[in-house]
N, C-alpha and C positions, 0 to 999 in steps of 0.2 A: 206856744208856750202856755203851760197851765201852771198857776201860781197861786198856792192858797192863803199866803201871808201878805197883807199890806195894812196901811194905816192911813186915816184921812183927819180932817179937822175935828172929828168927834173924839179924837185923843191927841196924839202929837204928831200927826202927819200935818203937811202943809197945803194939801189940795181937798176941796170938797169932792164928793164920791162921784159926781158927774164928770169933773174934770180927770180924777184919776181914771174913771172907766174909758173915757175918750183917748187918753194919752196911752193906755193899755191897749187899747184896739189898733191904734196906728203902729204900735210896736210889734204886733203881729200875736196878741194874746187870743186865745180861745176862751179861757177860764180865768177868772181873778176872783180870790176870796178878799173880803173886806173884813178884817178882824182887829178892830179897835182894842185898845188896852182896856180892860175893866178890873174892878175890884167890888167889895161891898157897896162902895160909895156912889157907883153910876151903872152898875150893870142893868138896873131896871129903866134908865134913862136911855142908854144906848142902844139895847137890843130892838125896841119897837121901831126906832129910827133908821137903823141899819136894814132891818127886814124890809120895811117899806120902799127904802131907795133901792136896794139890790132888786127887788122884784120889778119896780119901774124900769131900771136900767137894763135888766134882762131882756125885756121887750123892746127897747129902743135904742140900746147902745151897740148893738151887732156882736156881743160877746156875752156868756155866761157869767153874771155876777152873783156869787154865793156870799150870803150873809154869815158871818161869824163872830167870834170874840177871841181875845188872847187874855187870859188869867194872867195878871203880871204882878209879881212881886208880893203875892198873897202869902199868909202863913200856910205851910204845908197841911195843916190839919184842916184848911178850909177848902181844899180842892173837891172832896167828894160832894159837900153840899152845894157849891157854887157850880160845879159841872151839871148836876142834877137841875138847879135852878135854870141854867142856860136852856139845857136841854126842854125843860118844861115851859119855856118861854118860846119854843120853835127854832132853836138855833142847834144845828147839828154839828156844824164846824166849830169844835172847841179847842183852841190852840193854848198850850201851857208854856209860859215865859220859862224856858228851862235854864239849867245852870250855868250859863254863857260865863266865858273866863273874862268878858268885858265888863261886868257888873257884878255887884255884891249880892246874888240872888243866896237865898237862905238854903244851907245844906239840908238834904232830904226833899227838896222839890221836886226833883226828877223822880224819885220813887213814888212820892204821894200823888203827883200827876198821873202816872201811869196807873197805879192802882185805883184812881178815881176813873179811869176810862176816857181820858180826853183822846181827841182824835189825832193831833200831832204834838209831840214834844219837840217845841223849837230850840234852836241852838242849845243842845244838852251838854255842852261843854265837855269836861272830862267823864262822861258817863262810865259807869262800871258796866263790866260784864254781866253782873246779876241784873241790873236794870235793863241792859239791852235785851237779856233774855225774857224778862218780865214784859217788855214792848212786844216782843215778838208773840209771846203766847197770848197778849190782851188784844193783839191787832193794833196797837199803837204804832203809828208812823213815827220815825226818827228823822229830824230834819239836817239836810246840809244847807247852809246859809251862804247867799252871796253878800252878805252885808259885812261891811268892815267891823272888826272887832268880834263879831258873832261867828266869822268864819275861821277863827284861829284854830279851833278844834276839829275842823272839818275831816282831816284825815284820821283822826282818833276815831271819831265817830263812824265813819266809814268802815274802819278796820273792825270795830266791835259788832257794827250790824252783820257784817259779812259772817264773823264767829257766830253771833247768835241767830242767823237767818232772820233778822229784823228788816222790815220794809221801809225803804228810804224815799223822801221827797225831797226835791230841792225848791226852795223858796226864796224870795228876795227881801222879806221884811220891808217892803218899800215905805218910805216916809216922805219921799220927793221925787219928782219926775226922774232924775237921773239915776234912780236906784232900779227902775225897771230895766229888764235884760232881754235879749233875744234868746231862742232855743240854742242858737250856736255858742253863745255865752254860757248858757247854763251848763252845757256839754263840757265847755272848758273847765269851769269850776268844778264839775264832777271828776273829770279826769285829773285836775289838781289835788283832789282829795284821795286820789289812788283808785278809781274805779277803772275796771276795763270796759273796752268799747260795748260788749254785750249787757254788762251791768249798766251802763249808761243809758243804753236803749231800753233797759228794764224799767228804770226809774223815770224816764221821760214818757215812756209809750205805754208801759203796762201798769207800773204802780200809781201814776198820776190819774190815768183814767179809771182803775180800780177803785181809787179813794172816791173820786167823783160820782161812780155810781153808787158807793156805799153811802155817800151823802144824799142820795135821791136824785142825781142828776145823770141823765143817760148820755154820758160822754163815751 
């Protein structure tokens, strides 16, 4: 299982990074992204700590742990600046908290995040076809989510990604141990979103590894 989206006690997760990595390893994970929620108030605090612990865990925990951030509920006009700031601090995995149906995310967030060049647009809700096409042209991955609430628009996201030829990843948005999933379960979520078997394999085996390489990890 390759999962680019999870949270620890550095934001609203319940586990310290070491326990999250250990539980992911036991669950069969190869790659885990730790992407705690940030905005202007805490980005400079979270990034150095996430980087340091992910480097340590990648050596010791038996799986690749990638440091990242999730820009969450920020004003759309701040995406370009904060994405550049995160990258300047050594974070390549920049996730945008998209316009999920489960939360009152400000309209325009999806477009602003894509135009800022984030890595993944998480749970983008009722994304427009124009934004899906923007994501495809800018190599921004769209997320299929296994998390309750955020998963409500998975079918819509999958359908528009297919139309726009945008790349998909499946992530858990893990906040607690029960959120971690198996590869088999991930396949079932993708199937439930309307993907065919060949598309499911492409998401799990091609796009996920392509993104890991894009982030500088030879998976």
